[in-house]
C-alpha positions in Angstrom: 280.8 16.5 -83.0 279.1 18.6 -80.4 275.4 18.9 -80.2 273.8 22.2 -79.1 272.5 22.4 -75.6 268.8 22.3 -75.0 267.1 25.2 -73.2 266.8 23.2 -70.0 270.5 22.4 -70.1 271.4 26.0 -70.6 269.2 27.0 -67.7 270.8 24.3 -65.5 274.3 25.5 -66.4 273.4 29.1 -65.7 271.8 28.1 -62.4 274.8 26.0 -61.4 277.2 28.9 -62.3 275.1 31.4 -60.3 275.0 29.1 -57.2 278.8 28.6 -57.5 279.4 32.3 -57.7 277.3 33.0 -54.6 279.0 30.3 -52.7 282.5 31.6 -53.7 281.5 35.2 -52.7 280.2 33.9 -49.3 283.4 31.9 -48.8 285.6 34.9 -49.5 283.5 37.4 -47.6 286.1 38.0 -44.8 288.9 38.5 -47.3 286.8 40.9 -49.3 285.9 42.9 -46.2 289.6 43.1 -45.2 290.5 44.2 -48.7 287.8 46.9 -48.6 289.0 48.2 -45.3 292.6 48.4 -46.5 291.5 50.3 -49.6 289.4 52.7 -47.4 292.4 53.3 -45.2 294.7 54.0 -48.1 292.2 56.4 -49.7 291.7 58.2 -46.3 295.5 58.6 -46.0 295.6 60.2 -49.4 292.9 62.6 -48.4 294.9 63.7 -45.4 298.0 64.4 -47.5 298.9 68.1 -47.8 299.5 68.1 -51.6 299.0 65.7 -54.4 301.0 65.8 -57.6 300.5 63.9 -60.8 303.4 64.0 -63.2 303.7 63.0 -66.8 304.8 59.4 -67.2 307.9 58.8 -69.4 307.5 56.8 -72.5 308.7 53.2 -71.8 312.1 52.5 -73.4 310.7 49.5 -75.3 308.0 51.6 -77.0 309.3 53.5 -80.1 306.3 55.8 -80.6 303.4 56.7 -78.2 300.2 54.8 -79.0 298.2 58.1 -78.8 300.4 61.2 -78.9 297.8 63.4 -77.2 297.8 61.2 -74.1 301.5 61.5 -73.7 301.6 65.2 -74.2 299.3 66.1 -71.3 301.0 67.4 -68.2 298.5 67.1 -65.4 299.0 68.7 -62.0 296.7 68.1 -59.1 297.0 70.1 -55.9 294.9 70.3 -52.7 293.0 73.6 -52.5 
């Protein structure tokens, strides 16, 4: 049977997890910067588009009834002013 962790063991586990998370973030920093730049470029390209349209999604064939009828009945349209 397992015994509960002491407060010191809990603090140590949290400290180790935080240190590991910081190290992982530092290790992946170049990848995160590249991903951020890519997202920024895609968003900028959308802003430069002449018109945007949002169309109602069709109900998937495998789904017999919509989960929330009001969400499927909305027909949104977004245009650049």
